[in-house]
C-alpha atoms as an extended CHARMM CRD file, in Angstrom:
* protein
*
        32  EXT
         1         1  VAL       CA              0.0750000000       -0.1370000000       -0.0010000000  PROA      1               0.0000000000
         2         2  ASN       CA              1.1810000000        3.3770000000       -0.9390000000  PROA      2               0.0000000000
         3         3  PRO       CA              1.4560000000        5.6710000000        2.1880000000  PROA      3               0.0000000000
         4         4  LEU       CA              1.0100000000        8.6990000000        0.1390000000  PROA      4               0.0000000000
         5         5  LYS       CA             -2.0830000000        7.4100000000       -1.2890000000  PROA      5               0.0000000000
         6         6  LEU       CA             -3.3130000000        6.7630000000        2.2470000000  PROA      6               0.0000000000
         7         7  VAL       CA             -2.4220000000       10.1060000000        3.4800000000  PROA      7               0.0000000000
         8         8  SER       CA             -4.3420000000       11.8180000000        0.5080000000  PROA      8               0.0000000000
         9         9  ARG       CA             -7.5500000000        9.4090000000        1.2160000000  PROA      9               0.0000000000
        10        10  ILE       CA             -7.3810000000       10.4200000000        4.9520000000  PROA      10              0.0000000000
        11        11  LYS       CA             -7.3180000000       14.2170000000        4.1160000000  PROA      11              0.0000000000
        12        12  ARG       CA            -10.1370000000       13.8650000000        1.5770000000  PROA      12              0.0000000000
        13        13  VAL       CA            -12.0380000000       11.8910000000        4.4340000000  PROA      13              0.0000000000
        14        14  GLU       CA            -11.5780000000       14.5700000000        6.9990000000  PROA      14              0.0000000000
        15        15  GLU       CA            -12.6580000000       17.2890000000        4.3590000000  PROA      15              0.0000000000
        16        16  GLU       CA            -15.7150000000       15.5180000000        3.7770000000  PROA      16              0.0000000000
        17        17  LEU       CA            -16.2190000000       15.1310000000        7.6440000000  PROA      17              0.0000000000
        18        18  SER       CA            -15.8690000000       18.9400000000        8.0650000000  PROA      18              0.0000000000
        19        19  SER       CA            -18.1750000000       19.7700000000        5.1910000000  PROA      19              0.0000000000
        20        20  LEU       CA            -20.7560000000       17.3760000000        6.7320000000  PROA      20              0.0000000000
        21        21  ARG       CA            -20.4960000000       18.8720000000       10.0360000000  PROA      21              0.0000000000
        22        22  GLU       CA            -20.9720000000       22.2220000000        8.6270000000  PROA      22              0.0000000000
        23        23  GLN       CA            -24.1600000000       21.1110000000        6.6790000000  PROA      23              0.0000000000
        24        24  SER       CA            -25.6470000000       19.4820000000        9.9800000000  PROA      24              0.0000000000
        25        25  ARG       CA            -24.9490000000       22.6070000000       11.7820000000  PROA      25              0.0000000000
        26        26  GLU       CA            -26.8300000000       24.5850000000        8.9850000000  PROA      26              0.0000000000
        27        27  LEU       CA            -29.6950000000       22.3140000000        9.5290000000  PROA      27              0.0000000000
        28        28  LEU       CA            -29.8470000000       22.4560000000       13.1180000000  PROA      28              0.0000000000
        29        29  SER       CA            -29.7150000000       25.9860000000       13.3020000000  PROA      29              0.0000000000
        30        30  ALA       CA            -32.6320000000       26.1740000000       10.5760000000  PROA      30              0.0000000000
        31        31  LYS       CA            -34.6880000000       23.9120000000       12.8280000000  PROA      31              0.0000000000
        32        32  GLN       CA            -34.4920000000       26.4650000000       15.6540000000  PROA      32              0.0000000000
């Protein structure tokens, strides 16, 4: 397994998680 590919994959996952967190925060603020 190429460690560089693994690092890039982890970074991509972290970016997706942060975007999901922002979306959920917007949904929560919209409900209030």
